[in-house]
N, C-alpha and C positions, 0 to 999 in steps of 0.2 A: 540413370544411376540410382542405386538404393544404398542408404547409409544405415548402419546398425550400431547400437551401443549395448553392451552387456555388462551390467553391474554385478560383479561376482563377489564372493566372500573375501578372496585373497587379492584378486586383480580386477581391474576394469579394462575393457577392450572396446575398440571401435573398428569398423571395417566398411569399405566401399565395395559394392558388388554390381556386376552387370545383371541383366534380367535372366540370364541363363545360369546364374549362380557363381560365375567366375569371380574370384576375389581380386580386385584391382589394387587395393591397399589396405593394410591392417596395422594397428598400433596397440600397445598394451602398457599399462602403468599400474603400480601397486595401488590397491584400494586400502589406504592405511587406516588402521584402527587407532583410536586415541583413548586416553583415560577419561571416563565419564563420571557422572555423579554417583556417590555411594560406592565407589570402587568398581564400577562397571567398565566393560570394554565396549565402546560404541564407535560410530562414525560421525565426523563433523560434517553437517550438511553442506556448509559453504565450501569445505575442501572437496567434498564429493562432486559438487557442481564445477569447481575449478578444474578438477581432473577430467571430467566429461568434456568440458569446453576445450581443454588442451588437446585431448585425443581427437576431437572433431577437426580442429585446426590442423593437426598433424596429418591425418589421412587426406584432408582436402588439399593440402599443399603437396603431399606425395603424389596425388593423382592429377595435379595440374589444375586445381580449383574447378572441378567439373560442375555441371548442372545436375542437381540432386532432386529427384522426384519426391522422395519420401524418406523419413527417418523413423526407424523402428527401435523401441527401447524395451529391453527385457532386463530382469533383475532376479537376484536371489529372493526366494519367497519369505514371508513372515517377517520382513524387515521394514520398519516404517518410522514416521516421525509426525509430530504435531506441528501444524502450520497455522499462522494467523491469516485468515483469508482477506482481511482488510488491507494488509500491506505485504503479505508474502513472507514475513519474517518467521524463521523456525522458532518454535516454542519448546522444542526438545531436540536432543541429538537424534540421529537415526539409530533406533534400537534394533540390533541385529537378532536374527533367529537363534543364534547359538548362546546368547546371553542368558545365564541361568538365574538372574536376580528374581525373575517372576515365577519361580517354582512354587512358593507359598500361595501366590494368587491363583496359579493353575490348580492347586489342590482345593482351594476355595471353590473354584468353578466346578470341579468334579463333584463336590458335595451338593451342589445346587442343581444338578442335572440328572436325567436318566441317560446314561451313557449310550445305550443302544438307540433310543429315540433320537438323541441329538446326532448320532452318526447317520441315521437315515435322512436327516434334514441337511446336514452339512458335508457328509462324506469324510468326516474327520474324527479322530480320537483326541480327547482333550490333552493339551500339552502346553508347557511353558513357552514354547516357540511362538505361539500364535499371538495376533494383535491384542485380543481381549485381555489376557493376563498381563501383557506389557502395559496396556493402558491403565489397568487396575494398580499396577506397581507405581506408575507415574502419578496417578491420582493420590496415592497414599503418601509418596515421598515428596512430590512437587505439585501440590494442588494449584499453585499459582499458574501453572502451564495451561490450565483450563479456564482461566479468567476470560470473560468476554466470550468470543466465539473461536473455536479451534476446529481444525479439520485434520483427520488422520489420513496420511498418504503413504503409499508404498514408495520404495526408493525410486522405482522407474516413473511413477506418477509425479514424484517431486521434480525429477529432471525434465519431464514433459512440461510441467508447470513453468519451470524456469525458461524453457524455450518458447512457450506460447502464451503464458499468462492465464491459462485455463486449467481448471481442476476436474479430473475424472479418474476413475479407477477401472482397471481391467478386471473382468470377471474371474479369471484364474487366480488373481492376487487378492481380490475382494474375498474370495472363498477361504483364504488362509488367515482370516481374522477370527474365525469361529463365530462370527455374528452374521454371516451371509448364508442364506438357505439356497442350496443348489437345486432343491426340489421345486422351489417356487421362483427361483432366479430373482431374489430381492433381499434387501437388508431385513433382518428380523427385528422390527421395531420393538415389540413387547419384550423380547429377550434383552435388547440393548438397554431399555429402560429399567429392567429388573436389576441390572448391575450399576444403576445410577448415572447412566449416560443419556444424552439426547441423540436421537437418530441422525440429527443434522451434523453430528460429529464425523459422519462418513459421506464422501462425495457420491455423485451419480455414477452408476456402473454401466460400462459399455462392453460389448463383446470383444474378445481377443482380436487384435488387428484393426480396431476401430481408430479413426482419425480423431484426435483431440482438437486440433486446429492447425493453422499455419504458423511456422516459425516467425518470430518478430523480424521484420526486414533488417533492422539494425544489427541484430544478433547474427543473422545469416551473413551479412557483409563482413562483420567482425571476424567470423570464423572462416571466411574464404569460400562461402557457398554462393553460387549464383542462383537467382530466383528465390522463391519462398517455399521450400519444401513442406509438405504435410507431415506433421508429427503424429505417429501412431503408437499405441500401447501394445507391445507384443507379449506382455504378461510374464507368467512364471517361466523362469529360464529353462527348466527341464521340459516343459510343454513346448516352448519355442524350439528347442533343439529337435524335438520329435518331428517337426515339420520338415527338417532337412534329412530325416532318416526314414521317412514313410511317405507313401502315396495315398494314405488314408485308409489302409487296411489294418490287419491285426499284427503288424510287426512289433517286436519287443526290442527296446534298445536300453543299453547300459551306459550311464554317464559317470565317468570317473574323474572326480576333482577332489577338493578338500573333503567334501562329503561325496557319497556315492549313491546313485539311485538306479532302480529298474523302473521303466515306464512302458506301459502297453495301453491299447485302446480297445473298446468294444462298443457294440450298438447301444444306443441310449435306452435305459430302463431304470426302474426303481431299484434301490439298494436293498439287499436282504441280509438275513442272519449269517449266511456263509461269507458274505463280504465283510461283515463286522468281525467275524472270527479270524479272518485272514490277517488282520493287523495292518493291512494296506490302507492308504488314504485314496480318496476318489474325488473326481471333479469333472466339469464339462470341458471337453476338448475343443480346440479351435476348429477342427473338422466338424461340419454340421451333423447333427443327429448322432454324435458319438460322445463317449465319455472316456476318461482315462483312469487307470489304476496306477499307483505309485508306491514303491517301497523304498525307504531311505535308511542309510547307514551314515552316521555323522562323522566317524573317525577313520575314513579310508585313506585318502591322501594325507589326512591329518596325522595318521599313525606313522606314515613314512617321514613326514616332516619332524615329528617328535623324536623318532629314533635318529634321524639325521643330525639333529641338534644335540642329542644326548651322547651318541658315540663319537661324534666328530667335533664337539664343542662349537658347533655352528659353522665349521670350516670344511665340512665334507661336501664336495661338489657332486652334482648329479653324474658327471663323467666317472668320478671315483666310485659312486654307488654302483653304476653299471659294471665297472671293472670288478668290484667285489662280488657282484652277483654272477658274473661270467666265470669266476673262479670256483663256484660251488658246483656240486654234482647235480645232474638233471633229475635225480630221484628226489622224493619228498625228504625234507630235513628230519621228520619225525618230531619236530617241536610243534606244540600247539600254542598258537598265539590267539588270545581272545581280544578283539580290537575295540574294547569298550572304554576308551579314555574319557568319554563324556556320556557314559551310559549306553545301553543297548537299544537298537532300533527295531525296525520291522523284522520278523512278524510279531514280536512281543516287546514293546517298549518298556524299559525299566531304567529310570534315571539313576538308581542306586547300583546298577551293575558296574563292575570294575574290570579293567584290563589285566591280563595275566599271561606270563610265559610258563608253559609246563613241558617238561621233558628235556631241559638243558643238561648238557654234559661238558666236561672239560675239553672235549674235542671240538666243540662248536666255537666258531669265530665270528667276526663282524659280518662277513658275507652270509653266514647261516642265519644270524639274527635278522638281517634285512630280508632274506628270502622267507623266513618264518612269518614276518609281518605281512608279506604279500600273500602267503598261503592262508593265514588267518582271515584276511579280508576276503579272499576267494571263498572260504568256507561260509562266511557270513552272507555273501551274495548268493551262494548256492542255496542257503536256507530261504532267502527271499524268493528265489526262482521256484522252488518247490511249493512255497505258499501261493505264489501267483498262478501256478498251474491249476490250482483248485478253482480259481476265479475263471480262468480261461476255459476250463473243462476239457483241456487237451494238453498234450506235452508241449513244452517250449523247447524246440529242438535246435534253434539257432538264435543268435542275437547280434545286433550291431552295437559296436562299442565306440564311444566318442569321449572327448575330454582330454585333459592333460595326461592322465594316467594311461591313455591308449597309446601314448608314444613309447611306452615301456614294453617291448616285445616279450621279454622274459615273464613279466607279470601276466600278459595276456595268454601265454602258453600255459602257465600255471592254472589260470582260470578255466581254460579249455579242458585241461587234464582233470581238474576237480569236478567240473560239471558233466563232462562227457559229451558236450555239444560244440558245434562249430561257432566260432566268433569271427566277425568280419569288421574291419575298420573302414568306414566309408571314406572315399577320397574327396571329402568336402572341406578339409581344413577345420576351421572353427565352426562346428555344427550349430552352436547356440547363436552365434553372430549371424550365420546364414539364415537360420530360422527366423530371427528377428527381422532381417531384411526382407524375407519372403512375406512375412506378416504385414510389414509396412507396404509392400507392393500390392497386397490385397486391399488394404485400407485406402490406398491412393488410386485404386482402379487399374493398376498396371496388369494385374491378373483378375479374372472374373471370379475365381474361387480359390480356396486353399488347396484343393486338389490340383487345379491348374498350376498354381504356384509350385507345388511339390514336384509335379511332373515336368516343369520347365527346367529343372536343374539337370544339367548334363554332367553327371558325375558317376562314372563306373566305380564299383566297389574296389577298395584297396586290398591290403593284405588280408589273407584268411589264415586263421589258426585252427588246426585240426587236432583233436585230442589223441594222445598216445594211449592205446588200450591197456598196456601194462601199468603205466603210471596212473591211469584213471582207476584201475582196480585198487592200487595201493592207496591212492588218495581217498577212495571210497571207504576203505576200511578205517582210515584215520578219521574221516568225517563222522561215520556212524558210531564207531566204538570209542573214539576219543572226543572230538569236538562236541557232538550232540550229547554224548553220555555225561559230559561235564557241564552241559548247559544249565541244568537245573540248579546246582549249588551256586553257580556264578550269576545267573539272571533270574532264577525262580521259574524257569521255563524248560520243558522237555518236549521234543517232537519225536515220535516213534518213526522208525524207518518205513518207507513205503515205495 
């Protein structure tokens, strides 16, 4: 049996899987944010650990306290904390990727680098989300957190430490600090020192799926697990999910959660100017000799949550949302929603961009507003898809879709109609959890390789969404003549049609 933990922005999940990918038991709890220092929104590390432990106990009990071979841990990227290695006490809260307190520090970093050269080294464009700006913010506001020796760990590395007592970082998450060079596969010691830190601030790096150590026997017994399973770092959640959606080829998948991403892979090579201009981020994939590209949009499901709270005073259920959507016409609403509640993302990041509704009339109601939000997010994903095609060098004619948003069939049909391509929802349930379980299986030797792990999953594709030609034409006109035409004044970016 393989156990997986997924530390997400909104929720934390755990699942038990057989070697063929069948889900035996799953559980979910909110990953609650708390008020942090200087008005920040953060996570309490101790509460995060308690939630993870509770979830492990829950799935173990639900499955009859099975023998578990390995535990795989995946988490949201760019989120980490400082830990005292002498006693394991947190010296900071878990600073999340979405916390904007580090924008001034990110601007400082930008002034100190050659953006293109740094991109070729890291695969990233400088952003407040990454570990380096967060560390600079902590050093400025709370220098005492760096007293003695401290280590920066991702959320998943922290939970792995609590289970095993050992510190290590997965490569896909090490790369999201902005101080790890994917071209050399090592921490950039001179760059780290340039910003006033010691290289020892960062732990040893292991490849995705690597075992950190065995779970403490006492913890295993306390959580209802027989034996001493190996604990493995499954890395970046979106990369982990791709393992459940791909056999190691060039498949593209779309993850729909609080934030939304497109992820694809390609044969290992050096990054070039076209990659830099794409606005995508890049890294080394878990599949050997392959790399991934990734485009992100921060306010996808977040836009839905915002509107749900706004128009329903926090009392609008998802069933009510679906009923309102079902009452709308299948044609485009004609409303343009720009989903930039927290700035714009790929292909051109602009923290100053703002959300907007354009084209409202007195005839529009709640259902139209909700549908417009889905349409606006579909336009943003279409913009990412077109940018990604330049990297791939070929059309992206189909995508697999996973995540919480994939449960909304109306949204998926809108996305198919906007893009003009087929969308398929894999019949794998929680793809990120499954990917983490498969990664742990590789680390524990259950599978000989990631390709063998991916091919071991017996999961035929689920529902398929096919674009309607007439709606695709109408959405295409709105995208080109409306959404893209107004992109420049809203985000400072314009992409001509092609």
